[in-house]
PDB file with one MODEL, atoms N, CA, C and O in Angstrom:
MODEL        1
ATOM      1  N   MET A   1       0.845  -1.182   0.000  1.00  0.00           N
ATOM      2  CA  MET A   1       0.000   0.000   0.000  1.00  0.00           C
ATOM      3  C   MET A   1       0.890   1.245   0.000  1.00  0.00           C
ATOM      4  O   MET A   1       1.854   1.349   0.758  1.00  0.00           O
ATOM      5  N   LEU A   2       0.539   2.159  -0.856  1.00  0.00           N
ATOM      6  CA  LEU A   2       1.313   3.385  -1.002  1.00  0.00           C
ATOM      7  C   LEU A   2       0.995   4.346   0.137  1.00  0.00           C
ATOM      8  O   LEU A   2      -0.170   4.558   0.474  1.00  0.00           O
ATOM      9  N   ASP A   3       2.029   4.923   0.723  1.00  0.00           N
ATOM     10  CA  ASP A   3       1.855   5.912   1.790  1.00  0.00           C
ATOM     11  C   ASP A   3       0.968   7.044   1.279  1.00  0.00           C
ATOM     12  O   ASP A   3       1.153   7.506   0.153  1.00  0.00           O
ATOM     13  N   PRO A   4       0.014   7.497   2.078  1.00  0.00           N
ATOM     14  CA  PRO A   4      -0.893   8.566   1.635  1.00  0.00           C
ATOM     15  C   PRO A   4      -0.173   9.839   1.181  1.00  0.00           C
ATOM     16  O   PRO A   4      -0.678  10.548   0.310  1.00  0.00           O
ATOM     17  N   ARG A   5       0.981  10.137   1.748  1.00  0.00           N
ATOM     18  CA  ARG A   5       1.717  11.338   1.333  1.00  0.00           C
ATOM     19  C   ARG A   5       2.229  11.205  -0.097  1.00  0.00           C
ATOM     20  O   ARG A   5       2.244  12.179  -0.850  1.00  0.00           O
ATOM     21  N   TRP A   6       2.650   9.995  -0.469  1.00  0.00           N
ATOM     22  CA  TRP A   6       3.091   9.755  -1.842  1.00  0.00           C
ATOM     23  C   TRP A   6       1.912   9.895  -2.794  1.00  0.00           C
ATOM     24  O   TRP A   6       2.031  10.486  -3.868  1.00  0.00           O
ATOM     25  N   ASN A   7       0.780   9.346  -2.389  1.00  0.00           N
ATOM     26  CA  ASN A   7      -0.420   9.450  -3.217  1.00  0.00           C
ATOM     27  C   ASN A   7      -0.837  10.912  -3.385  1.00  0.00           C
ATOM     28  O   ASN A   7      -1.211  11.329  -4.481  1.00  0.00           O
ATOM     29  N   THR A   8      -0.772  11.679  -2.313  1.00  0.00           N
ATOM     30  CA  THR A   8      -1.085  13.108  -2.388  1.00  0.00           C
ATOM     31  C   THR A   8      -0.150  13.801  -3.370  1.00  0.00           C
ATOM     32  O   THR A   8      -0.590  14.620  -4.177  1.00  0.00           O
ATOM     33  N   PHE A   9       1.121  13.481  -3.303  1.00  0.00           N
ATOM     34  CA  PHE A   9       2.098  14.060  -4.224  1.00  0.00           C
ATOM     35  C   PHE A   9       1.733  13.736  -5.673  1.00  0.00           C
ATOM     36  O   PHE A   9       1.760  14.616  -6.533  1.00  0.00           O
ATOM     37  N   LEU A  10       1.392  12.468  -5.944  1.00  0.00           N
ATOM     38  CA  LEU A  10       1.033  12.069  -7.304  1.00  0.00           C
ATOM     39  C   LEU A  10      -0.204  12.806  -7.809  1.00  0.00           C
ATOM     40  O   LEU A  10      -0.227  13.282  -8.944  1.00  0.00           O
ATOM     41  N   VAL A  11      -1.223  12.899  -6.971  1.00  0.00           N
ATOM     42  CA  VAL A  11      -2.453  13.579  -7.389  1.00  0.00           C
ATOM     43  C   VAL A  11      -2.201  15.074  -7.596  1.00  0.00           C
ATOM     44  O   VAL A  11      -2.730  15.664  -8.538  1.00  0.00           O
ATOM     45  N   LEU A  12      -1.408  15.682  -6.738  1.00  0.00           N
ATOM     46  CA  LEU A  12      -1.091  17.097  -6.918  1.00  0.00           C
ATOM     47  C   LEU A  12      -0.305  17.309  -8.212  1.00  0.00           C
ATOM     48  O   LEU A  12      -0.501  18.315  -8.895  1.00  0.00           O
ATOM     49  N   CYS A  13       0.571  16.382  -8.552  1.00  0.00           N
ATOM     50  CA  CYS A  13       1.300  16.479  -9.819  1.00  0.00           C
ATOM     51  C   CYS A  13       0.348  16.390 -11.009  1.00  0.00           C
ATOM     52  O   CYS A  13       0.564  17.047 -12.027  1.00  0.00           O
ATOM     53  N   GLU A  14      -0.691  15.590 -10.886  1.00  0.00           N
ATOM     54  CA  GLU A  14      -1.672  15.458 -11.969  1.00  0.00           C
ATOM     55  C   GLU A  14      -2.548  16.702 -12.091  1.00  0.00           C
ATOM     56  O   GLU A  14      -2.807  17.176 -13.197  1.00  0.00           O
ATOM     57  N   THR A  15      -3.002  17.226 -10.962  1.00  0.00           N
ATOM     58  CA  THR A  15      -3.945  18.346 -10.990  1.00  0.00           C
ATOM     59  C   THR A  15      -3.249  19.702 -11.016  1.00  0.00           C
ATOM     60  O   THR A  15      -3.785  20.668 -11.558  1.00  0.00           O
ATOM     61  N   MET A  16      -2.059  19.773 -10.432  1.00  0.00           N
ATOM     62  CA  MET A  16      -1.315  21.019 -10.267  1.00  0.00           C
ATOM     63  C   MET A  16      -2.179  22.093  -9.615  1.00  0.00           C
ATOM     64  O   MET A  16      -2.089  23.276  -9.945  1.00  0.00           O
ATOM     65  N   ASN A  17      -3.019  21.649  -8.680  1.00  0.00           N
ATOM     66  CA  ASN A  17      -3.914  22.558  -7.971  1.00  0.00           C
ATOM     67  C   ASN A  17      -4.232  21.932  -6.618  1.00  0.00           C
ATOM     68  O   ASN A  17      -4.778  20.830  -6.555  1.00  0.00           O
ATOM     69  N   TYR A  18      -3.892  22.629  -5.536  1.00  0.00           N
ATOM     70  CA  TYR A  18      -4.090  22.085  -4.194  1.00  0.00           C
ATOM     71  C   TYR A  18      -5.560  21.802  -3.898  1.00  0.00           C
ATOM     72  O   TYR A  18      -5.881  20.773  -3.303  1.00  0.00           O
ATOM     73  N   THR A  19      -6.444  22.689  -4.300  1.00  0.00           N
ATOM     74  CA  THR A  19      -7.869  22.507  -4.009  1.00  0.00           C
ATOM     75  C   THR A  19      -8.427  21.308  -4.762  1.00  0.00           C
ATOM     76  O   THR A  19      -9.145  20.493  -4.181  1.00  0.00           O
ATOM     77  N   ARG A  20      -8.105  21.188  -6.051  1.00  0.00           N
ATOM     78  CA  ARG A  20      -8.592  20.040  -6.833  1.00  0.00           C
ATOM     79  C   ARG A  20      -8.007  18.731  -6.319  1.00  0.00           C
ATOM     80  O   ARG A  20      -8.699  17.714  -6.283  1.00  0.00           O
ATOM     81  N   ALA A  21      -6.750  18.750  -5.925  1.00  0.00           N
ATOM     82  CA  ALA A  21      -6.139  17.545  -5.359  1.00  0.00           C
ATOM     83  C   ALA A  21      -6.851  17.147  -4.073  1.00  0.00           C
ATOM     84  O   ALA A  21      -7.127  15.968  -3.852  1.00  0.00           O
ATOM     85  N   ALA A  22      -7.145  18.118  -3.233  1.00  0.00           N
ATOM     86  CA  ALA A  22      -7.849  17.837  -1.978  1.00  0.00           C
ATOM     87  C   ALA A  22      -9.223  17.240  -2.252  1.00  0.00           C
ATOM     88  O   ALA A  22      -9.619  16.271  -1.605  1.00  0.00           O
ATOM     89  N   GLU A  23      -9.945  17.807  -3.198  1.00  0.00           N
ATOM     90  CA  GLU A  23     -11.273  17.285  -3.533  1.00  0.00           C
ATOM     91  C   GLU A  23     -11.182  15.855  -4.042  1.00  0.00           C
ATOM     92  O   GLU A  23     -11.975  15.001  -3.647  1.00  0.00           O
ATOM     93  N   ARG A  24     -10.235  15.597  -4.901  1.00  0.00           N
ATOM     94  CA  ARG A  24     -10.075  14.251  -5.471  1.00  0.00           C
ATOM     95  C   ARG A  24      -9.687  13.220  -4.413  1.00  0.00           C
ATOM     96  O   ARG A  24     -10.074  12.054  -4.497  1.00  0.00           O
ATOM     97  N   LEU A  25      -8.928  13.659  -3.428  1.00  0.00           N
ATOM     98  CA  LEU A  25      -8.465  12.756  -2.372  1.00  0.00           C
ATOM     99  C   LEU A  25      -9.399  12.711  -1.168  1.00  0.00           C
ATOM    100  O   LEU A  25      -9.166  11.956  -0.224  1.00  0.00           O
ATOM    101  N   CYS A  26     -10.455  13.521  -1.203  1.00  0.00           N
ATOM    102  CA  CYS A  26     -11.375  13.642  -0.060  1.00  0.00           C
ATOM    103  C   CYS A  26     -10.622  14.095   1.192  1.00  0.00           C
ATOM    104  O   CYS A  26     -10.835  13.580   2.290  1.00  0.00           O
ATOM    105  N   LEU A  27      -9.746  15.064   0.995  1.00  0.00           N
ATOM    106  CA  LEU A  27      -8.983  15.671   2.080  1.00  0.00           C
ATOM    107  C   LEU A  27      -9.271  17.165   2.089  1.00  0.00           C
ATOM    108  O   LEU A  27      -9.881  17.698   1.162  1.00  0.00           O
ATOM    109  N   THR A  28      -8.830  17.825   3.135  1.00  0.00           N
ATOM    110  CA  THR A  28      -8.886  19.281   3.141  1.00  0.00           C
ATOM    111  C   THR A  28      -7.651  19.812   2.420  1.00  0.00           C
ATOM    112  O   THR A  28      -6.648  19.111   2.290  1.00  0.00           O
ATOM    113  N   GLN A  29      -7.735  21.046   1.959  1.00  0.00           N
ATOM    114  CA  GLN A  29      -6.581  21.653   1.306  1.00  0.00           C
ATOM    115  C   GLN A  29      -5.400  21.771   2.272  1.00  0.00           C
ATOM    116  O   GLN A  29      -4.263  21.540   1.860  1.00  0.00           O
ATOM    117  N   PRO A  30      -5.631  22.125   3.559  1.00  0.00           N
ATOM    118  CA  PRO A  30      -4.498  22.152   4.492  1.00  0.00           C
ATOM    119  C   PRO A  30      -3.841  20.776   4.683  1.00  0.00           C
ATOM    120  O   PRO A  30      -2.636  20.698   4.921  1.00  0.00           O
ATOM    121  N   ALA A  31      -4.619  19.699   4.580  1.00  0.00           N
ATOM    122  CA  ALA A  31      -4.035  18.357   4.705  1.00  0.00           C
ATOM    123  C   ALA A  31      -3.108  18.070   3.524  1.00  0.00           C
ATOM    124  O   ALA A  31      -2.038  17.487   3.700  1.00  0.00           O
ATOM    125  N   VAL A  32      -3.515  18.474   2.333  1.00  0.00           N
ATOM    126  CA  VAL A  32      -2.663  18.303   1.156  1.00  0.00           C
ATOM    127  C   VAL A  32      -1.374  19.103   1.340  1.00  0.00           C
ATOM    128  O   VAL A  32      -0.281  18.595   1.089  1.00  0.00           O
ATOM    129  N   THR A  33      -1.502  20.332   1.771  1.00  0.00           N
ATOM    130  CA  THR A  33      -0.339  21.179   2.026  1.00  0.00           C
ATOM    131  C   THR A  33       0.581  20.532   3.057  1.00  0.00           C
ATOM    132  O   THR A  33       1.801  20.533   2.890  1.00  0.00           O
ATOM    133  N   HIS A  34       0.007  19.983   4.114  1.00  0.00           N
ATOM    134  CA  HIS A  34       0.792  19.323   5.161  1.00  0.00           C
ATOM    135  C   HIS A  34       1.566  18.134   4.583  1.00  0.00           C
ATOM    136  O   HIS A  34       2.748  17.963   4.885  1.00  0.00           O
ATOM    137  N   HIS A  35       0.921  17.320   3.766  1.00  0.00           N
ATOM    138  CA  HIS A  35       1.597  16.167   3.160  1.00  0.00           C
ATOM    139  C   HIS A  35       2.787  16.620   2.312  1.00  0.00           C
ATOM    140  O   HIS A  35       3.869  16.037   2.380  1.00  0.00           O
ATOM    141  N   ILE A  36       2.573  17.660   1.519  1.00  0.00           N
ATOM    142  CA  ILE A  36       3.654  18.141   0.654  1.00  0.00           C
ATOM    143  C   ILE A  36       4.782  18.755   1.481  1.00  0.00           C
ATOM    144  O   ILE A  36       5.956  18.533   1.185  1.00  0.00           O
ATOM    145  N   HIS A  37       4.440  19.517   2.502  1.00  0.00           N
ATOM    146  CA  HIS A  37       5.476  20.093   3.370  1.00  0.00           C
ATOM    147  C   HIS A  37       6.267  19.001   4.081  1.00  0.00           C
ATOM    148  O   HIS A  37       7.478  19.130   4.260  1.00  0.00           O
ATOM    149  N   TYR A  38       5.590  17.924   4.489  1.00  0.00           N
ATOM    150  CA  TYR A  38       6.295  16.804   5.114  1.00  0.00           C
ATOM    151  C   TYR A  38       7.354  16.255   4.149  1.00  0.00           C
ATOM    152  O   TYR A  38       8.509  16.061   4.529  1.00  0.00           O
ATOM    153  N   LEU A  39       6.947  16.007   2.900  1.00  0.00           N
ATOM    154  CA  LEU A  39       7.896  15.469   1.922  1.00  0.00           C
ATOM    155  C   LEU A  39       9.032  16.451   1.652  1.00  0.00           C
ATOM    156  O   LEU A  39      10.187  16.042   1.533  1.00  0.00           O
ATOM    157  N   GLU A  40       8.716  17.736   1.556  1.00  0.00           N
ATOM    158  CA  GLU A  40       9.755  18.742   1.332  1.00  0.00           C
ATOM    159  C   GLU A  40      10.723  18.806   2.510  1.00  0.00           C
ATOM    160  O   GLU A  40      11.932  18.920   2.310  1.00  0.00           O
ATOM    161  N   ASP A  41      10.208  18.735   3.721  1.00  0.00           N
ATOM    162  CA  ASP A  41      11.077  18.737   4.903  1.00  0.00           C
ATOM    163  C   ASP A  41      11.924  17.472   4.951  1.00  0.00           C
ATOM    164  O   ASP A  41      13.112  17.524   5.271  1.00  0.00           O
ATOM    165  N   HIS A  42      11.313  16.341   4.633  1.00  0.00           N
ATOM    166  CA  HIS A  42      12.013  15.055   4.671  1.00  0.00           C
ATOM    167  C   HIS A  42      13.180  15.033   3.674  1.00  0.00           C
ATOM    168  O   HIS A  42      14.273  14.571   4.000  1.00  0.00           O
ATOM    169  N   TYR A  43      12.939  15.533   2.468  1.00  0.00           N
ATOM    170  CA  TYR A  43      13.973  15.515   1.434  1.00  0.00           C
ATOM    171  C   TYR A  43      14.819  16.783   1.392  1.00  0.00           C
ATOM    172  O   TYR A  43      15.810  16.846   0.665  1.00  0.00           O
ATOM    173  N   GLY A  44      14.434  17.785   2.164  1.00  0.00           N
ATOM    174  CA  GLY A  44      15.234  18.996   2.265  1.00  0.00           C
ATOM    175  C   GLY A  44      15.253  19.853   1.008  1.00  0.00           C
ATOM    176  O   GLY A  44      16.241  20.532   0.729  1.00  0.00           O
ATOM    177  N   CYS A  45      14.162  19.822   0.250  1.00  0.00           N
ATOM    178  CA  CYS A  45      14.097  20.640  -0.960  1.00  0.00           C
ATOM    179  C   CYS A  45      12.648  20.953  -1.309  1.00  0.00           C
ATOM    180  O   CYS A  45      11.724  20.265  -0.875  1.00  0.00           O
ATOM    181  N   ARG A  46      12.473  21.989  -2.089  1.00  0.00           N
ATOM    182  CA  ARG A  46      11.136  22.352  -2.567  1.00  0.00           C
ATOM    183  C   ARG A  46      10.752  21.418  -3.700  1.00  0.00           C
ATOM    184  O   ARG A  46      11.577  21.104  -4.557  1.00  0.00           O
ATOM    185  N   LEU A  47       9.508  20.976  -3.708  1.00  0.00           N
ATOM    186  CA  LEU A  47       9.013  20.107  -4.768  1.00  0.00           C
ATOM    187  C   LEU A  47       8.172  20.878  -5.777  1.00  0.00           C
ATOM    188  O   LEU A  47       8.095  20.509  -6.949  1.00  0.00           O
ATOM    189  N   PHE A  48       7.546  21.947  -5.310  1.00  0.00           N
ATOM    190  CA  PHE A  48       6.698  22.788  -6.156  1.00  0.00           C
ATOM    191  C   PHE A  48       7.067  24.249  -5.941  1.00  0.00           C
ATOM    192  O   PHE A  48       7.502  24.638  -4.857  1.00  0.00           O
ATOM    193  N   ILE A  49       6.891  25.044  -6.971  1.00  0.00           N
ATOM    194  CA  ILE A  49       7.034  26.496  -6.856  1.00  0.00           C
ATOM    195  C   ILE A  49       5.890  27.141  -7.630  1.00  0.00           C
ATOM    196  O   ILE A  49       5.334  26.556  -8.560  1.00  0.00           O
ATOM    197  N   TYR A  50       5.560  28.339  -7.229  1.00  0.00           N
ATOM    198  CA  TYR A  50       4.582  29.125  -7.975  1.00  0.00           C
ATOM    199  C   TYR A  50       5.322  30.089  -8.880  1.00  0.00           C
ATOM    200  O   TYR A  50       6.228  30.798  -8.442  1.00  0.00           O
ATOM    201  N   GLU A  51       4.935  30.112 -10.138  1.00  0.00           N
ATOM    202  CA  GLU A  51       5.398  31.122 -11.087  1.00  0.00           C
ATOM    203  C   GLU A  51       4.170  31.961 -11.394  1.00  0.00           C
ATOM    204  O   GLU A  51       3.357  31.611 -12.249  1.00  0.00           O
ATOM    205  N   GLY A  52       4.049  33.070 -10.685  1.00  0.00           N
ATOM    206  CA  GLY A  52       2.805  33.836 -10.735  1.00  0.00           C
ATOM    207  C   GLY A  52       1.729  33.021 -10.038  1.00  0.00           C
ATOM    208  O   GLY A  52       1.865  32.684  -8.862  1.00  0.00           O
ATOM    209  N   LYS A  53       0.675  32.709 -10.749  1.00  0.00           N
ATOM    210  CA  LYS A  53      -0.400  31.892 -10.179  1.00  0.00           C
ATOM    211  C   LYS A  53      -0.319  30.437 -10.625  1.00  0.00           C
ATOM    212  O   LYS A  53      -1.194  29.635 -10.301  1.00  0.00           O
ATOM    213  N   ILE A  54       0.731  30.098 -11.369  1.00  0.00           N
ATOM    214  CA  ILE A  54       0.864  28.750 -11.925  1.00  0.00           C
ATOM    215  C   ILE A  54       1.785  27.914 -11.048  1.00  0.00           C
ATOM    216  O   ILE A  54       2.916  28.308 -10.764  1.00  0.00           O
ATOM    217  N   LEU A  55       1.290  26.755 -10.620  1.00  0.00           N
ATOM    218  CA  LEU A  55       2.079  25.824  -9.814  1.00  0.00           C
ATOM    219  C   LEU A  55       2.924  24.965 -10.743  1.00  0.00           C
ATOM    220  O   LEU A  55       2.415  24.403 -11.712  1.00  0.00           O
ATOM    221  N   ARG A  56       4.207  24.866 -10.446  1.00  0.00           N
ATOM    222  CA  ARG A  56       5.125  24.072 -11.264  1.00  0.00           C
ATOM    223  C   ARG A  56       5.970  23.169 -10.368  1.00  0.00           C
ATOM    224  O   ARG A  56       6.253  23.493  -9.214  1.00  0.00           O
ATOM    225  N   LEU A  57       6.362  22.034 -10.930  1.00  0.00           N
ATOM    226  CA  LEU A  57       7.300  21.154 -10.244  1.00  0.00           C
ATOM    227  C   LEU A  57       8.709  21.722 -10.364  1.00  0.00           C
ATOM    228  O   LEU A  57       9.078  22.264 -11.405  1.00  0.00           O
ATOM    229  N   THR A  58       9.485  21.599  -9.307  1.00  0.00           N
ATOM    230  CA  THR A  58      10.900  21.946  -9.369  1.00  0.00           C
ATOM    231  C   THR A  58      11.642  20.775 -10.007  1.00  0.00           C
ATOM    232  O   THR A  58      11.049  19.730 -10.274  1.00  0.00           O
ATOM    233  N   GLU A  59      12.910  20.948 -10.244  1.00  0.00           N
ATOM    234  CA  GLU A  59      13.732  19.855 -10.768  1.00  0.00           C
ATOM    235  C   GLU A  59      13.700  18.667  -9.810  1.00  0.00           C
ATOM    236  O   GLU A  59      13.591  17.519 -10.240  1.00  0.00           O
ATOM    237  N   ALA A  60      13.795  18.946  -8.514  1.00  0.00           N
ATOM    238  CA  ALA A  60      13.717  17.872  -7.515  1.00  0.00           C
ATOM    239  C   ALA A  60      12.340  17.211  -7.547  1.00  0.00           C
ATOM    240  O   ALA A  60      12.226  15.994  -7.401  1.00  0.00           O
ATOM    241  N   GLY A  61      11.303  18.014  -7.737  1.00  0.00           N
ATOM    242  CA  GLY A  61       9.950  17.474  -7.831  1.00  0.00           C
ATOM    243  C   GLY A  61       9.789  16.546  -9.018  1.00  0.00           C
ATOM    244  O   GLY A  61       9.125  15.515  -8.914  1.00  0.00           O
ATOM    245  N   LEU A  62      10.394  16.903 -10.150  1.00  0.00           N
ATOM    246  CA  LEU A  62      10.336  16.049 -11.336  1.00  0.00           C
ATOM    247  C   LEU A  62      11.030  14.713 -11.092  1.00  0.00           C
ATOM    248  O   LEU A  62      10.533  13.664 -11.505  1.00  0.00           O
ATOM    249  N   LYS A  63      12.176  14.754 -10.423  1.00  0.00           N
ATOM    250  CA  LYS A  63      12.887  13.515 -10.106  1.00  0.00           C
ATOM    251  C   LYS A  63      12.081  12.656  -9.143  1.00  0.00           C
ATOM    252  O   LYS A  63      11.996  11.438  -9.302  1.00  0.00           O
ATOM    253  N   LEU A  64      11.490  13.304  -8.141  1.00  0.00           N
ATOM    254  CA  LEU A  64      10.685  12.562  -7.176  1.00  0.00           C
ATOM    255  C   LEU A  64       9.433  11.992  -7.834  1.00  0.00           C
ATOM    256  O   LEU A  64       8.981  10.909  -7.460  1.00  0.00           O
ATOM    257  N   LEU A  65       8.871  12.694  -8.798  1.00  0.00           N
ATOM    258  CA  LEU A  65       7.700  12.196  -9.514  1.00  0.00           C
ATOM    259  C   LEU A  65       8.029  10.900 -10.244  1.00  0.00           C
ATOM    260  O   LEU A  65       7.249   9.948 -10.202  1.00  0.00           O
ATOM    261  N   GLU A  66       9.165  10.859 -10.905  1.00  0.00           N
ATOM    262  CA  GLU A  66       9.587   9.645 -11.604  1.00  0.00           C
ATOM    263  C   GLU A  66       9.708   8.480 -10.618  1.00  0.00           C
ATOM    264  O   GLU A  66       9.217   7.382 -10.881  1.00  0.00           O
ATOM    265  N   TYR A  67      10.357   8.724  -9.496  1.00  0.00           N
ATOM    266  CA  TYR A  67      10.521   7.694  -8.472  1.00  0.00           C
ATOM    267  C   TYR A  67       9.168   7.263  -7.904  1.00  0.00           C
ATOM    268  O   TYR A  67       8.924   6.070  -7.724  1.00  0.00           O
ATOM    269  N   THR A  68       8.301   8.214  -7.624  1.00  0.00           N
ATOM    270  CA  THR A  68       7.012   7.920  -7.004  1.00  0.00           C
ATOM    271  C   THR A  68       6.115   7.133  -7.947  1.00  0.00           C
ATOM    272  O   THR A  68       5.388   6.243  -7.507  1.00  0.00           O
ATOM    273  N   ARG A  69       6.155   7.445  -9.229  1.00  0.00           N
ATOM    274  CA  ARG A  69       5.378   6.663 -10.203  1.00  0.00           C
ATOM    275  C   ARG A  69       5.836   5.215 -10.213  1.00  0.00           C
ATOM    276  O   ARG A  69       5.013   4.301 -10.261  1.00  0.00           O
ATOM    277  N   SER A  70       7.142   5.002 -10.168  1.00  0.00           N
ATOM    278  CA  SER A  70       7.686   3.649 -10.116  1.00  0.00           C
ATOM    279  C   SER A  70       7.260   2.945  -8.831  1.00  0.00           C
ATOM    280  O   SER A  70       6.895   1.770  -8.846  1.00  0.00           O
ATOM    281  N   LEU A  71       7.311   3.672  -7.731  1.00  0.00           N
ATOM    282  CA  LEU A  71       6.893   3.126  -6.441  1.00  0.00           C
ATOM    283  C   LEU A  71       5.421   2.728  -6.469  1.00  0.00           C
ATOM    284  O   LEU A  71       5.063   1.657  -5.980  1.00  0.00           O
ATOM    285  N   ALA A  72       4.572   3.572  -7.032  1.00  0.00           N
ATOM    286  CA  ALA A  72       3.136   3.284  -7.114  1.00  0.00           C
ATOM    287  C   ALA A  72       2.883   2.065  -7.996  1.00  0.00           C
ATOM    288  O   ALA A  72       2.050   1.220  -7.665  1.00  0.00           O
ATOM    289  N   TYR A  73       3.594   1.971  -9.109  1.00  0.00           N
ATOM    290  CA  TYR A  73       3.445   0.829 -10.011  1.00  0.00           C
ATOM    291  C   TYR A  73       3.839  -0.466  -9.305  1.00  0.00           C
ATOM    292  O   TYR A  73       3.109  -1.455  -9.359  1.00  0.00           O
ATOM    293  N   ASN A  74       4.988  -0.454  -8.646  1.00  0.00           N
ATOM    294  CA  ASN A  74       5.452  -1.650  -7.941  1.00  0.00           C
ATOM    295  C   ASN A  74       4.543  -2.008  -6.778  1.00  0.00           C
ATOM    296  O   ASN A  74       4.351  -3.189  -6.488  1.00  0.00           O
ATOM    297  N   SER A  75       3.988  -1.024  -6.117  1.00  0.00           N
ATOM    298  CA  SER A  75       3.052  -1.270  -5.022  1.00  0.00           C
ATOM    299  C   SER A  75       1.801  -1.972  -5.540  1.00  0.00           C
ATOM    300  O   SER A  75       1.319  -2.923  -4.925  1.00  0.00           O
ATOM    301  N   ARG A  76       1.272  -1.502  -6.678  1.00  0.00           N
ATOM    302  CA  ARG A  76       0.090  -2.147  -7.278  1.00  0.00           C
ATOM    303  C   ARG A  76       0.402  -3.578  -7.681  1.00  0.00           C
ATOM    304  O   ARG A  76      -0.407  -4.476  -7.451  1.00  0.00           O
ATOM    305  N   LYS A  77       1.565  -3.799  -8.280  1.00  0.00           N
ATOM    306  CA  LYS A  77       1.958  -5.148  -8.701  1.00  0.00           C
ATOM    307  C   LYS A  77       2.081  -6.083  -7.500  1.00  0.00           C
ATOM    308  O   LYS A  77       1.672  -7.241  -7.574  1.00  0.00           O
ATOM    309  N   ALA A  78       2.635  -5.595  -6.409  1.00  0.00           N
ATOM    310  CA  ALA A  78       2.783  -6.409  -5.200  1.00  0.00           C
ATOM    311  C   ALA A  78       1.423  -6.775  -4.625  1.00  0.00           C
ATOM    312  O   ALA A  78       1.235  -7.892  -4.142  1.00  0.00           O
ATOM    313  N   GLU A  79       0.472  -5.845  -4.673  1.00  0.00           N
ATOM    314  CA  GLU A  79      -0.865  -6.125  -4.156  1.00  0.00           C
ATOM    315  C   GLU A  79      -1.594  -7.146  -5.015  1.00  0.00           C
ATOM    316  O   GLU A  79      -2.422  -7.904  -4.510  1.00  0.00           O
ATOM    317  N   GLU A  80      -1.291  -7.175  -6.317  1.00  0.00           N
ATOM    318  CA  GLU A  80      -1.926  -8.123  -7.227  1.00  0.00           C
ATOM    319  C   GLU A  80      -1.364  -9.530  -7.072  1.00  0.00           C
ATOM    320  O   GLU A  80      -2.041 -10.505  -7.395  1.00  0.00           O
ATOM    321  N   ALA A  81      -0.142  -9.643  -6.583  1.00  0.00           N
ATOM    322  CA  ALA A  81       0.524 -10.957  -6.473  1.00  0.00           C
ATOM    323  C   ALA A  81      -0.067 -11.806  -5.369  1.00  0.00           C
ATOM    324  O   ALA A  81       0.380 -12.932  -5.149  1.00  0.00           O
TER     325      ALA A  81
ENDMDL
END
């Protein structure tokens, strides 16, 4: 099972909007923010930045997205086995 913080990260990467990610995950927007801040604190880098009103992944965020997608895929495969 994928850690909820990883799932939040993946959904935020898909929506690029904290409110839409929260709605899709049935969480509050502050909970989504908390999950992302936890990951940023854990890895010691910013994962997202705002360019004006547009949310973008940082270089570190792009690398983490690649890893997280692989993690999610392997997690699903393990659950199917």
